[in-house]
C-alpha positions in Angstrom: 0.0 0.0 0.0 1.0 3.6 -0.6 0.0 6.5 1.6 0.4 10.2 1.7 -1.1 13.0 3.9 -1.7 16.5 2.6 -3.6 19.2 4.5 -4.8 16.7 7.1 -6.2 14.2 4.5 -4.6 10.8 4.1 -4.9 9.1 0.8 -4.0 5.4 0.7 -3.8 3.4 -2.5 -3.6 -0.4 -2.9 -3.0 -1.4 -6.6 -3.4 -4.9 -7.8 -2.9 -6.7 -11.2 -6.0 -8.1 -12.9 -4.7 -11.2 -14.7 -8.2 -12.3 -15.8 -8.8 -9.0 -17.6 -5.3 -8.8 -19.1 -4.1 -10.3 -22.4 -0.3 -10.4 -22.5 -0.3 -11.7 -26.1 -2.1 -8.5 -27.2 0.1 -6.2 -24.9 -3.0 -5.4 -22.8 -2.4 -5.3 -19.0 -5.0 -4.2 -16.5 -4.7 -3.0 -12.9 -7.3 -2.1 -10.3 -6.5 0.2 -7.4 -8.5 0.7 -4.2 -8.3 4.2 -2.8 -9.1 5.2 0.8 -9.5 9.0 1.5 -9.4 9.7 5.3 -10.4 13.2 6.3 -8.4 13.8 9.5 -8.8 17.6 9.1 -11.4 19.8 10.9 -12.9 20.8 7.6 -15.8 19.4 5.6 -14.4 18.5 2.1 -16.1 18.1 -1.2 -14.1 16.1 -3.8 -14.6 18.2 -6.9 -12.0 17.0 -9.4 -9.2 14.5 -9.9 -6.1 14.6 -12.0 -4.1 11.4 -12.7 -0.7 11.1 -14.4 -0.2 7.6 -15.8 3.3 6.7 -17.0 3.7 3.3 -18.8 6.8 1.1 -18.8 8.1 2.9 -21.9 7.9 6.4 -20.3 4.7 7.5 -22.2 2.7 9.9 -20.1 -1.1 10.2 -20.1 -2.8 12.9 -18.0 -6.5 12.2 -17.1 -8.6 14.9 -15.5 -12.3 14.9 -14.7 -15.0 15.6 -12.2 -15.1 13.5 -9.0 -14.2 9.8 -8.9 -16.1 6.8 -10.4 -19.1 9.1 -11.1 -19.3 10.5 -7.6 -18.3 13.9 -6.0 -18.5 12.9 -2.4 -18.6 15.2 0.7 -16.2 13.9 3.4 -16.8 15.2 6.9 -14.0 15.4 9.5 -13.2 11.9 10.8 -14.9 10.2 7.8 -13.5 8.0 5.1 -14.5 7.7 1.5 -13.4 4.6 -0.4 -13.6 3.6 -4.1 -12.1 1.2 -6.6 -11.1 2.0 -10.1 -8.6 0.8 -12.7 -6.4 1.4 -15.7 -5.1 -0.5 -18.7 -1.6 -0.2 -20.1 0.2 -1.6 -23.2 3.3 -2.3 -21.1 3.9 -4.8 -18.3 4.4 -2.1 -15.7 3.9 1.6 -15.0 3.4 4.2 -12.3 0.5 6.5 -11.4 0.3 9.7 -9.4 -2.0 12.6 -9.1 -4.1 14.8 -6.9 -7.7 15.7 -5.9 -9.1 19.2 -6.0 -11.3 19.6 -2.9 -13.6 22.4 -2.0 -13.4 23.2 1.7 -16.6 24.2 3.7 -15.7 27.9 3.2 -15.6 27.6 -0.6 -11.8 27.6 -1.0 -10.1 24.9 -3.1 -7.3 22.8 -1.8 -5.1 20.2 -3.5 -4.8 16.7 -1.9 -1.9 14.7 -3.2 -2.4 11.0 -4.3 0.8 9.0 -3.5 2.9 7.8 -6.4 2.3 4.1 -6.8 3.7 1.3 -8.9 1.8 -0.9 -11.3 3.6 -4.2 -11.4 2.6 -7.4 -13.3 3.9 -10.9 -13.1 4.9 -10.5 -16.7 7.5 -7.8 -15.9 11.0 -9.1 -16.5 13.1 -8.3 -13.4 16.5 -6.8 -14.0 19.3 -7.4 -11.5 22.1 -4.8 -11.5 
């Protein structure tokens, strides 16, 4: 698991490879990731937008932005947790993801909550020993 705390909000990500949805012969590899957002701040937060930066094993970068997460724009009160699962495909056997959430605080101000950088590893990745 990967965790990072920003502005009193801890984001934890647990990625896992989906062998049953992947097709190595077609260079199609799929991961899911479970995200837990724990609001340890004293503020009511509204998850407004998300930005993901996905880097495949060849260094190609894809930036994905959009409203909310998995079709929701949750409000997370102090002490509450919001959890969701999503996924991403790659054409390479590994990659990394990172990003941030744009949250609106109860007073209307926007804050940025970092998502920890995490690794997308598959059993098809050839390990190199240096």
